A tleap script that builds the chain and sets N, CA, C and O, in Angstrom:
source leaprc.protein.ff14SB
mol = sequence {
  NMET LYS CYS CYS LYS PHE ILE SER VAL ALA
  LEU MET SER LEU LEU ILE THR LEU ALA SER
  VAL GLU ALA ALA GLY GLU CYS GLY ARG MET
  PRO ILE GLY GLN ALA ALA ALA SER LEU SER
  PRO CYS LEU ALA ALA THR LYS ASN PRO ARG
  GLY LYS VAL PRO PRO VAL CYS CYS ALA LYS
  VAL GLY ALA LEU ILE ARG THR ASN PRO ARG
  CYS LEU CYS ALA VAL MET LEU SER PRO LEU
  ALA LYS LYS ALA GLY ILE ASN PRO GLY VAL
  ALA ILE ALA ILE PRO LYS ARG CYS ASN ILE
  ARG ASN ARG PRO SER GLY LYS ARG CYS GLY
  ARG TYR ILE VAL CPRO
}
set mol.1.N position { -37.779 -20.255 -27.969 }
set mol.1.CA position { -38.195 -18.855 -26.762 }
set mol.1.C position { -36.832 -19.195 -25.913 }
set mol.1.O position { -36.040 -18.267 -25.752 }
set mol.2.N position { -36.452 -20.779 -25.236 }
set mol.2.CA position { -35.656 -20.894 -24.056 }
set mol.2.C position { -34.005 -20.448 -24.545 }
set mol.2.O position { -33.179 -19.823 -23.880 }
set mol.3.N position { -33.877 -20.983 -25.874 }
set mol.3.CA position { -32.777 -20.582 -26.264 }
set mol.3.C position { -32.274 -18.803 -26.399 }
set mol.3.O position { -31.126 -18.363 -26.343 }
set mol.4.N position { -33.514 -18.065 -26.580 }
set mol.4.CA position { -33.066 -16.647 -26.558 }
set mol.4.C position { -33.197 -15.977 -25.521 }
set mol.4.O position { -32.980 -14.765 -25.485 }
set mol.5.N position { -33.711 -16.933 -24.160 }
set mol.5.CA position { -33.670 -16.123 -23.004 }
set mol.5.C position { -32.164 -16.561 -22.417 }
set mol.5.O position { -31.677 -15.912 -21.492 }
set mol.6.N position { -31.318 -17.916 -23.119 }
set mol.6.CA position { -30.127 -18.111 -22.541 }
set mol.6.C position { -29.114 -17.332 -23.213 }
set mol.6.O position { -28.020 -17.069 -22.715 }
set mol.7.N position { -29.627 -16.858 -24.707 }
set mol.7.CA position { -28.353 -16.091 -25.244 }
set mol.7.C position { -28.499 -14.751 -24.702 }
set mol.7.O position { -27.525 -14.000 -24.644 }
set mol.8.N position { -29.899 -14.330 -24.215 }
set mol.8.CA position { -29.271 -12.743 -23.351 }
set mol.8.C position { -29.259 -12.753 -21.955 }
set mol.8.O position { -29.225 -11.717 -21.292 }
set mol.9.N position { -29.286 -13.954 -21.447 }
set mol.9.CA position { -28.750 -13.979 -20.155 }
set mol.9.C position { -27.127 -14.171 -20.444 }
set mol.9.O position { -26.491 -13.323 -19.819 }
set mol.10.N position { -26.425 -14.913 -21.096 }
set mol.10.CA position { -24.951 -14.858 -21.528 }
set mol.10.C position { -24.765 -14.046 -22.060 }
set mol.10.O position { -23.630 -13.655 -21.787 }
set mol.11.N position { -25.601 -12.960 -23.317 }
set mol.11.CA position { -24.592 -11.584 -22.932 }
set mol.11.C position { -24.803 -10.298 -22.413 }
set mol.11.O position { -24.537 -9.211 -22.927 }
set mol.12.N position { -25.320 -10.560 -21.316 }
set mol.12.CA position { -25.582 -9.582 -20.391 }
set mol.12.C position { -24.216 -10.008 -19.288 }
set mol.12.O position { -23.391 -9.233 -18.804 }
set mol.13.N position { -24.303 -11.218 -19.142 }
set mol.13.CA position { -23.185 -12.022 -18.066 }
set mol.13.C position { -21.746 -11.242 -18.958 }
set mol.13.O position { -20.970 -10.496 -18.360 }
set mol.14.N position { -21.626 -11.506 -20.123 }
set mol.14.CA position { -20.821 -10.923 -20.856 }
set mol.14.C position { -20.196 -9.540 -20.685 }
set mol.14.O position { -19.034 -9.410 -20.300 }
set mol.15.N position { -21.044 -8.441 -20.998 }
set mol.15.CA position { -21.226 -7.465 -20.770 }
set mol.15.C position { -20.687 -6.600 -19.250 }
set mol.15.O position { -19.790 -5.790 -19.017 }
set mol.16.N position { -21.885 -7.340 -18.321 }
set mol.16.CA position { -20.992 -7.385 -17.206 }
set mol.16.C position { -20.118 -7.575 -16.535 }
set mol.16.O position { -19.916 -6.922 -15.511 }
set mol.17.N position { -19.123 -8.848 -17.087 }
set mol.17.CA position { -17.962 -8.918 -16.953 }
set mol.17.C position { -16.560 -7.968 -17.894 }
set mol.17.O position { -15.335 -7.976 -17.769 }
set mol.18.N position { -17.429 -7.292 -18.739 }
set mol.18.CA position { -16.443 -6.496 -19.938 }
set mol.18.C position { -16.297 -5.306 -19.020 }
set mol.18.O position { -15.237 -4.698 -18.868 }
set mol.19.N position { -17.625 -4.967 -18.317 }
set mol.19.CA position { -17.352 -3.813 -17.680 }
set mol.19.C position { -16.565 -3.395 -16.137 }
set mol.19.O position { -16.110 -2.355 -15.660 }
set mol.20.N position { -16.695 -4.842 -15.673 }
set mol.20.CA position { -15.842 -5.017 -14.447 }
set mol.20.C position { -14.465 -4.799 -14.949 }
set mol.20.O position { -13.818 -3.820 -14.578 }
set mol.21.N position { -14.105 -5.463 -15.580 }
set mol.21.CA position { -12.674 -5.645 -16.202 }
set mol.21.C position { -12.435 -4.245 -16.504 }
set mol.21.O position { -11.705 -3.720 -15.664 }
set mol.22.N position { -12.824 -3.460 -17.449 }
set mol.22.CA position { -12.593 -1.823 -17.853 }
set mol.22.C position { -12.785 -1.090 -16.685 }
set mol.22.O position { -12.159 -0.033 -16.602 }
set mol.23.N position { -13.619 -1.462 -15.628 }
set mol.23.CA position { -13.719 -0.847 -14.586 }
set mol.23.C position { -12.540 -0.737 -13.900 }
set mol.23.O position { -12.300 0.396 -13.485 }
set mol.24.N position { -11.570 -1.766 -13.613 }
set mol.24.CA position { -10.482 -1.919 -12.769 }
set mol.24.C position { -9.249 -1.248 -12.979 }
set mol.24.O position { -8.975 -0.791 -14.089 }
set mol.25.N position { -8.276 -1.124 -11.750 }
set mol.25.CA position { -7.149 0.017 -12.857 }
set mol.25.C position { -5.991 -0.689 -13.110 }
set mol.25.O position { -6.078 -1.587 -13.948 }
set mol.26.N position { -5.116 -0.525 -12.675 }
set mol.26.CA position { -3.722 -0.878 -12.830 }
set mol.26.C position { -3.558 -2.266 -12.104 }
set mol.26.O position { -2.893 -3.152 -12.639 }
set mol.27.N position { -4.022 -2.407 -11.176 }
set mol.27.CA position { -3.969 -3.420 -10.013 }
set mol.27.C position { -5.131 -4.214 -9.817 }
set mol.27.O position { -5.462 -4.606 -8.698 }
set mol.28.N position { -5.985 -4.556 -11.212 }
set mol.28.CA position { -6.791 -5.163 -11.479 }
set mol.28.C position { -8.155 -4.549 -10.091 }
set mol.28.O position { -8.446 -3.377 -9.852 }
set mol.29.N position { -8.692 -5.717 -9.468 }
set mol.29.CA position { -9.704 -5.359 -8.596 }
set mol.29.C position { -9.132 -4.713 -7.284 }
set mol.29.O position { -9.752 -3.836 -6.682 }
set mol.30.N position { -7.860 -5.219 -6.855 }
set mol.30.CA position { -7.196 -4.585 -6.070 }
set mol.30.C position { -7.197 -3.540 -5.901 }
set mol.30.O position { -6.680 -2.914 -6.827 }
set mol.31.N position { -7.743 -2.650 -4.679 }
set mol.31.CA position { -7.512 -1.011 -4.989 }
set mol.31.C position { -5.601 -0.824 -4.737 }
set mol.31.O position { -4.820 -1.639 -4.246 }
set mol.32.N position { -5.361 0.412 -5.234 }
set mol.32.CA position { -4.313 0.371 -5.093 }
set mol.32.C position { -3.678 0.659 -3.496 }
set mol.32.O position { -2.676 0.115 -3.032 }
set mol.33.N position { -4.257 1.326 -3.041 }
set mol.33.CA position { -3.915 1.291 -1.424 }
set mol.33.C position { -3.663 0.334 -0.597 }
set mol.33.O position { -2.878 0.297 0.350 }
set mol.34.N position { -4.564 -0.642 -1.116 }
set mol.34.CA position { -4.259 -2.067 -0.656 }
set mol.34.C position { -2.679 -2.806 -1.233 }
set mol.34.O position { -1.816 -3.282 -0.495 }
set mol.35.N position { -2.632 -2.721 -2.831 }
set mol.35.CA position { -1.203 -3.095 -3.002 }
set mol.35.C position { -0.289 -2.580 -2.525 }
set mol.35.O position { 0.703 -3.203 -2.145 }
set mol.36.N position { -0.496 -0.748 -2.402 }
set mol.36.CA position { 0.658 -0.317 -1.459 }
set mol.36.C position { 1.328 -0.911 -0.283 }
set mol.36.O position { 2.509 -1.172 -0.051 }
set mol.37.N position { -0.238 -1.109 0.684 }
set mol.37.CA position { 0.107 -1.486 1.749 }
set mol.37.C position { 0.553 -3.217 2.082 }
set mol.37.O position { 0.645 -3.752 3.186 }
set mol.38.N position { 0.786 -3.847 0.679 }
set mol.38.CA position { 1.173 -4.926 0.964 }
set mol.38.C position { 2.821 -5.150 0.584 }
set mol.38.O position { 3.472 -6.175 0.787 }
set mol.39.N position { 3.130 -4.318 0.185 }
set mol.39.CA position { 4.373 -3.981 -0.271 }
set mol.39.C position { 5.464 -2.901 1.039 }
set mol.39.O position { 6.644 -2.603 0.856 }
set mol.40.N position { 4.653 -2.530 2.225 }
set mol.40.CA position { 5.310 -1.621 3.326 }
set mol.40.C position { 6.403 -2.579 3.773 }
set mol.40.O position { 6.861 -2.098 4.810 }
set mol.41.N position { 6.964 -3.583 3.510 }
set mol.41.CA position { 8.041 -3.933 3.672 }
set mol.41.C position { 9.256 -3.623 3.323 }
set mol.41.O position { 10.337 -3.800 3.884 }
set mol.42.N position { 8.878 -3.003 2.057 }
set mol.42.CA position { 10.216 -2.401 1.419 }
set mol.42.C position { 10.278 -0.841 1.761 }
set mol.42.O position { 10.974 -0.075 1.095 }
set mol.43.N position { 9.593 -0.472 2.718 }
set mol.43.CA position { 9.682 1.181 2.402 }
set mol.43.C position { 10.999 1.612 2.282 }
set mol.43.O position { 11.504 2.120 1.281 }
set mol.44.N position { 11.819 1.260 3.928 }
set mol.44.CA position { 13.172 1.214 3.807 }
set mol.44.C position { 13.877 1.437 2.505 }
set mol.44.O position { 14.321 2.527 2.145 }
set mol.45.N position { 13.932 0.552 1.970 }
set mol.45.CA position { 14.440 0.068 0.342 }
set mol.45.C position { 14.524 0.872 -0.499 }
set mol.45.O position { 15.414 1.054 -1.329 }
set mol.46.N position { 13.147 1.643 -0.233 }
set mol.46.CA position { 12.680 2.633 -1.441 }
set mol.46.C position { 13.494 4.059 -1.289 }
set mol.46.O position { 13.502 4.840 -2.240 }
set mol.47.N position { 14.140 4.351 -0.132 }
set mol.47.CA position { 14.509 5.636 0.508 }
set mol.47.C position { 15.905 5.607 0.047 }
set mol.47.O position { 16.407 6.621 -0.438 }
set mol.48.N position { 16.808 4.109 0.213 }
set mol.48.CA position { 18.109 4.339 0.373 }
set mol.48.C position { 18.287 2.875 -1.091 }
set mol.48.O position { 17.806 1.754 -1.255 }
set mol.49.N position { 19.289 3.811 -1.883 }
set mol.49.CA position { 19.629 3.059 -3.152 }
set mol.49.C position { 20.539 1.599 -2.904 }
set mol.49.O position { 20.342 0.538 -3.496 }
set mol.50.N position { 21.593 1.868 -1.849 }
set mol.50.CA position { 22.522 0.887 -1.539 }
set mol.50.C position { 22.172 0.338 -0.045 }
set mol.50.O position { 23.221 0.155 0.573 }
set mol.51.N position { 20.908 -0.009 0.792 }
set mol.51.CA position { 20.534 0.123 1.689 }
set mol.51.C position { 19.733 -1.855 1.049 }
set mol.51.O position { 19.110 -2.119 0.020 }
set mol.52.N position { 20.199 -2.885 2.332 }
set mol.52.CA position { 19.414 -4.256 2.143 }
set mol.52.C position { 18.201 -4.233 1.807 }
set mol.52.O position { 17.469 -3.452 2.414 }
set mol.53.N position { 17.749 -4.913 0.955 }
set mol.53.CA position { 16.031 -5.186 0.972 }
set mol.53.C position { 15.942 -6.419 1.342 }
set mol.53.O position { 16.526 -7.401 0.885 }
set mol.54.N position { 14.707 -6.290 2.733 }
set mol.54.CA position { 14.333 -7.282 3.278 }
set mol.54.C position { 13.960 -8.746 2.504 }
set mol.54.O position { 12.982 -8.831 1.761 }
set mol.55.N position { 14.637 -9.597 2.707 }
set mol.55.CA position { 13.798 -10.990 2.026 }
set mol.55.C position { 12.182 -10.752 2.133 }
set mol.55.O position { 11.735 -11.110 1.043 }
set mol.56.N position { 11.306 -10.385 2.817 }
set mol.56.CA position { 10.063 -10.138 2.975 }
set mol.56.C position { 9.602 -9.593 1.673 }
set mol.56.O position { 8.808 -10.164 0.925 }
set mol.57.N position { 10.384 -7.992 1.380 }
set mol.57.CA position { 9.934 -7.339 0.575 }
set mol.57.C position { 10.491 -8.106 -1.231 }
set mol.57.O position { 10.008 -7.945 -2.351 }
set mol.58.N position { 11.451 -8.769 -0.830 }
set mol.58.CA position { 11.400 -9.367 -2.325 }
set mol.58.C position { 10.405 -10.329 -2.690 }
set mol.58.O position { 10.008 -10.375 -3.855 }
set mol.59.N position { 9.971 -11.088 -1.827 }
set mol.59.CA position { 8.616 -12.070 -1.754 }
set mol.59.C position { 7.608 -11.242 -2.488 }
set mol.59.O position { 6.969 -11.793 -3.385 }
set mol.60.N position { 7.396 -9.997 -2.214 }
set mol.60.CA position { 6.252 -9.803 -2.251 }
set mol.60.C position { 6.222 -8.934 -3.532 }
set mol.60.O position { 5.205 -8.684 -4.179 }
set mol.61.N position { 7.391 -8.538 -3.792 }
set mol.61.CA position { 7.972 -7.789 -5.100 }
set mol.61.C position { 7.700 -8.773 -6.279 }
set mol.61.O position { 7.081 -8.476 -7.301 }
set mol.62.N position { 8.244 -9.975 -5.994 }
set mol.62.CA position { 8.350 -11.106 -6.659 }
set mol.62.C position { 6.992 -11.573 -7.329 }
set mol.62.O position { 6.780 -11.931 -8.488 }
set mol.63.N position { 5.957 -11.437 -6.016 }
set mol.63.CA position { 4.626 -12.204 -6.304 }
set mol.63.C position { 3.466 -11.232 -7.095 }
set mol.63.O position { 2.430 -11.607 -7.644 }
set mol.64.N position { 4.124 -9.564 -6.927 }
set mol.64.CA position { 3.598 -8.894 -7.853 }
set mol.64.C position { 4.050 -8.851 -9.129 }
set mol.64.O position { 3.222 -8.561 -9.993 }
set mol.65.N position { 4.900 -9.018 -9.377 }
set mol.65.CA position { 5.390 -9.472 -10.767 }
set mol.65.C position { 5.004 -10.286 -11.417 }
set mol.65.O position { 4.828 -10.042 -12.611 }
set mol.66.N position { 4.763 -11.387 -10.968 }
set mol.66.CA position { 4.024 -12.466 -11.416 }
set mol.66.C position { 2.206 -12.329 -11.580 }
set mol.66.O position { 1.464 -12.767 -12.459 }
set mol.67.N position { 1.996 -11.764 -10.698 }
set mol.67.CA position { 0.437 -11.667 -11.155 }
set mol.67.C position { 0.059 -10.319 -11.465 }
set mol.67.O position { -1.144 -10.059 -11.440 }
set mol.68.N position { 1.011 -9.271 -11.799 }
set mol.68.CA position { 0.521 -8.219 -12.199 }
set mol.68.C position { 2.053 -6.908 -11.839 }
set mol.68.O position { 2.338 -6.189 -10.881 }
set mol.69.N position { 2.615 -7.150 -13.062 }
set mol.69.CA position { 3.859 -6.141 -13.375 }
set mol.69.C position { 3.223 -4.580 -13.381 }
set mol.69.O position { 3.573 -3.736 -12.556 }
set mol.70.N position { 2.398 -4.373 -14.264 }
set mol.70.CA position { 1.677 -2.862 -13.947 }
set mol.70.C position { 1.439 -2.415 -13.435 }
set mol.70.O position { 1.555 -1.198 -13.581 }
set mol.71.N position { 0.701 -3.124 -12.002 }
set mol.71.CA position { 0.406 -3.018 -10.858 }
set mol.71.C position { 1.704 -2.143 -9.520 }
set mol.71.O position { 1.570 -1.363 -8.578 }
set mol.72.N position { 2.772 -2.800 -10.127 }
set mol.72.CA position { 4.165 -2.605 -9.231 }
set mol.72.C position { 4.924 -1.525 -9.722 }
set mol.72.O position { 5.907 -1.184 -9.065 }
set mol.73.N position { 4.656 -0.953 -10.717 }
set mol.73.CA position { 4.602 0.688 -11.700 }
set mol.73.C position { 3.868 1.818 -10.841 }
set mol.73.O position { 4.383 2.776 -10.264 }
set mol.74.N position { 2.509 1.443 -10.915 }
set mol.74.CA position { 1.263 2.153 -10.344 }
set mol.74.C position { 1.495 2.638 -9.074 }
set mol.74.O position { 1.474 3.780 -8.615 }
set mol.75.N position { 1.744 1.446 -8.544 }
set mol.75.CA position { 2.217 1.810 -6.987 }
set mol.75.C position { 3.159 2.767 -6.541 }
set mol.75.O position { 3.001 3.540 -5.596 }
set mol.76.N position { 4.481 2.637 -7.525 }
set mol.76.CA position { 5.589 3.350 -7.015 }
set mol.76.C position { 5.454 4.579 -7.207 }
set mol.76.O position { 5.905 5.386 -6.394 }
set mol.77.N position { 4.649 5.053 -8.592 }
set mol.77.CA position { 4.455 6.269 -9.198 }
set mol.77.C position { 3.426 6.520 -8.534 }
set mol.77.O position { 2.873 7.208 -9.393 }
set mol.78.N position { 2.538 6.516 -7.475 }
set mol.78.CA position { 0.925 6.648 -6.789 }
set mol.78.C position { 1.158 8.133 -6.018 }
set mol.78.O position { 2.289 8.366 -5.591 }
set mol.79.N position { 0.503 8.748 -5.909 }
set mol.79.CA position { 0.292 9.861 -5.100 }
set mol.79.C position { 0.449 9.106 -3.487 }
set mol.79.O position { 1.074 9.628 -2.564 }
set mol.80.N position { 0.001 8.275 -3.436 }
set mol.80.CA position { 0.066 7.633 -2.034 }
set mol.80.C position { 1.593 7.201 -1.758 }
set mol.80.O position { 1.937 7.384 -0.590 }
set mol.81.N position { 2.826 6.524 -2.833 }
set mol.81.CA position { 3.738 6.567 -2.502 }
set mol.81.C position { 4.740 8.037 -2.215 }
set mol.81.O position { 5.701 7.979 -1.447 }
set mol.82.N position { 4.372 9.287 -2.922 }
set mol.82.CA position { 5.279 10.160 -2.918 }
set mol.82.C position { 4.653 10.781 -1.661 }
set mol.82.O position { 5.463 11.507 -1.084 }
set mol.83.N position { 3.385 10.708 -1.032 }
set mol.83.CA position { 3.289 10.949 0.328 }
set mol.83.C position { 4.338 10.239 1.424 }
set mol.83.O position { 4.817 10.833 2.389 }
set mol.84.N position { 4.567 8.986 1.107 }
set mol.84.CA position { 4.985 8.439 2.096 }
set mol.84.C position { 6.747 8.555 1.999 }
set mol.84.O position { 7.537 7.913 2.692 }
set mol.85.N position { 7.123 9.669 0.824 }
set mol.85.CA position { 8.439 9.586 0.930 }
set mol.85.C position { 9.058 8.590 0.125 }
set mol.85.O position { 10.225 8.327 0.414 }
set mol.86.N position { 8.536 7.984 -0.813 }
set mol.86.CA position { 9.222 6.926 -1.592 }
set mol.86.C position { 9.709 7.416 -2.938 }
set mol.86.O position { 8.857 7.702 -3.778 }
set mol.87.N position { 11.292 7.570 -3.294 }
set mol.87.CA position { 12.192 7.752 -3.987 }
set mol.87.C position { 11.528 6.801 -5.441 }
set mol.87.O position { 11.713 5.594 -5.284 }
set mol.88.N position { 11.014 7.059 -6.399 }
set mol.88.CA position { 10.240 6.195 -7.812 }
set mol.88.C position { 11.808 6.034 -8.394 }
set mol.88.O position { 11.915 4.962 -8.991 }
set mol.89.N position { 12.731 6.612 -8.383 }
set mol.89.CA position { 13.787 5.945 -8.809 }
set mol.89.C position { 14.681 4.911 -8.256 }
set mol.89.O position { 15.150 3.907 -8.793 }
set mol.90.N position { 14.804 5.350 -7.139 }
set mol.90.CA position { 15.080 4.091 -5.782 }
set mol.90.C position { 14.156 2.816 -6.066 }
set mol.90.O position { 14.601 1.707 -6.364 }
set mol.91.N position { 12.929 3.110 -5.941 }
set mol.91.CA position { 11.971 1.975 -5.782 }
set mol.91.C position { 12.167 1.149 -6.712 }
set mol.91.O position { 12.437 -0.015 -6.416 }
set mol.92.N position { 12.064 1.624 -8.299 }
set mol.92.CA position { 12.152 0.831 -9.203 }
set mol.92.C position { 13.026 -0.056 -9.695 }
set mol.92.O position { 12.986 -0.867 -10.620 }
set mol.93.N position { 13.873 0.274 -8.847 }
set mol.93.CA position { 15.503 -0.678 -9.252 }
set mol.93.C position { 15.165 -2.330 -7.986 }
set mol.93.O position { 15.833 -3.362 -8.045 }
set mol.94.N position { 14.242 -2.136 -7.204 }
set mol.94.CA position { 14.075 -3.200 -6.227 }
set mol.94.C position { 13.843 -4.513 -7.011 }
set mol.94.O position { 13.991 -5.587 -6.427 }
set mol.95.N position { 13.552 -4.473 -8.069 }
set mol.95.CA position { 13.436 -6.200 -8.189 }
set mol.95.C position { 14.527 -6.583 -9.053 }
set mol.95.O position { 14.548 -7.666 -9.637 }
set mol.96.N position { 15.497 -5.648 -9.149 }
set mol.96.CA position { 16.982 -5.660 -9.777 }
set mol.96.C position { 17.846 -6.071 -8.238 }
set mol.96.O position { 18.527 -7.092 -8.147 }
set mol.97.N position { 17.672 -5.104 -7.121 }
set mol.97.CA position { 18.058 -5.757 -5.927 }
set mol.97.C position { 17.788 -6.696 -5.346 }
set mol.97.O position { 18.388 -6.969 -4.306 }
set mol.98.N position { 16.806 -7.475 -5.834 }
set mol.98.CA position { 16.107 -8.863 -5.451 }
set mol.98.C position { 16.377 -9.788 -6.125 }
set mol.98.O position { 16.012 -10.950 -5.944 }
set mol.99.N position { 17.480 -9.104 -7.529 }
set mol.99.CA position { 17.420 -10.544 -8.313 }
set mol.99.C position { 16.404 -11.385 -8.807 }
set mol.99.O position { 16.555 -12.558 -9.151 }
set mol.100.N position { 15.340 -10.718 -8.826 }
set mol.100.CA position { 14.166 -11.134 -9.555 }
set mol.100.C position { 14.519 -11.336 -11.269 }
set mol.100.O position { 14.694 -10.322 -11.943 }
set mol.101.N position { 14.613 -12.816 -11.958 }
set mol.101.CA position { 15.143 -12.922 -12.622 }
set mol.101.C position { 14.169 -12.249 -13.591 }
set mol.101.O position { 14.593 -11.352 -14.320 }
set mol.102.N position { 12.737 -12.675 -13.648 }
set mol.102.CA position { 11.829 -12.336 -15.034 }
set mol.102.C position { 11.300 -10.821 -14.557 }
set mol.102.O position { 10.097 -10.561 -14.583 }
set mol.103.N position { 12.280 -9.855 -14.125 }
set mol.103.CA position { 11.523 -8.875 -13.766 }
set mol.103.C position { 11.106 -7.735 -15.254 }
set mol.103.O position { 11.532 -8.164 -16.326 }
set mol.104.N position { 10.733 -7.084 -15.282 }
set mol.104.CA position { 10.380 -6.625 -16.724 }
set mol.104.C position { 11.479 -5.468 -17.105 }
set mol.104.O position { 11.130 -4.400 -17.608 }
set mol.105.N position { 12.790 -5.781 -16.822 }
set mol.105.CA position { 13.771 -4.769 -17.284 }
set mol.105.C position { 13.519 -4.141 -18.396 }
set mol.105.O position { 12.920 -4.877 -19.180 }
set mol.106.N position { 13.826 -2.541 -19.019 }
set mol.106.CA position { 13.488 -2.459 -20.099 }
set mol.106.C position { 12.254 -1.941 -20.286 }
set mol.106.O position { 11.957 -1.318 -21.305 }
set mol.107.N position { 11.449 -2.161 -19.320 }
set mol.107.CA position { 9.908 -1.719 -19.642 }
set mol.107.C position { 9.981 -0.190 -19.184 }
set mol.107.O position { 11.095 0.067 -18.729 }
set mol.108.N position { 9.239 0.729 -19.179 }
set mol.108.CA position { 8.909 2.208 -18.997 }
set mol.108.C position { 7.778 1.670 -17.451 }
set mol.108.O position { 6.813 0.955 -17.181 }
set mol.109.N position { 8.829 2.687 -16.773 }
set mol.109.CA position { 7.544 2.654 -15.906 }
set mol.109.C position { 7.162 4.375 -15.583 }
set mol.109.O position { 7.512 4.843 -14.500 }
set mol.110.N position { 6.607 5.035 -16.350 }
set mol.110.CA position { 6.534 6.783 -15.738 }
set mol.110.C position { 8.060 7.251 -16.853 }
set mol.110.O position { 8.552 6.868 -17.915 }
set mol.111.N position { 8.220 7.872 -16.220 }
set mol.111.CA position { 9.565 8.729 -17.046 }
set mol.111.C position { 10.695 7.774 -16.400 }
set mol.111.O position { 11.784 8.315 -16.592 }
set mol.112.N position { 10.836 6.598 -15.730 }
set mol.112.CA position { 11.679 5.701 -15.258 }
set mol.112.C position { 11.320 4.622 -16.157 }
set mol.112.O position { 10.193 4.272 -16.507 }
set mol.113.N position { 12.808 4.001 -16.579 }
set mol.113.CA position { 12.956 2.555 -17.172 }
set mol.113.C position { 13.595 1.743 -15.854 }
set mol.113.O position { 14.342 2.133 -14.956 }
set mol.114.N position { 12.952 0.388 -16.138 }
set mol.114.CA position { 13.353 -0.652 -15.325 }
set mol.114.C position { 14.558 -0.981 -15.098 }
set mol.114.O position { 14.860 -1.726 -16.030 }
set mol.115.N position { 15.455 -0.869 -14.394 }
set mol.115.CA position { 16.937 -1.665 -14.908 }
set mol.115.C position { 17.136 -3.354 -14.818 }
set mol.115.O position { 18.189 -3.873 -15.188 }
savepdb mol mol.pdb
quit
């Protein structure tokens, strides 16, 4: 009897975990707005392809690439980014402009390919 209760509790826990993972978006449990706000130091660099990228922006982008590279793409192509006037073609090149070695180069990000 105790074995059945343990198995049912374990199964319920597994189902709850799977449901929460499935419900997570491109940025995991972090809302995309929060992920976008964390990249606010990059705002000027997303509008000018020749502009200098601030070191704090490079640090934030590097951290996001290490933890969840799909989130970076989702943020740069989000309606929120569009409202902020971000040029996705310029924004997608920030990891390269920051000289981030392990960036997802050659990967598709919407209609863009990460350089």
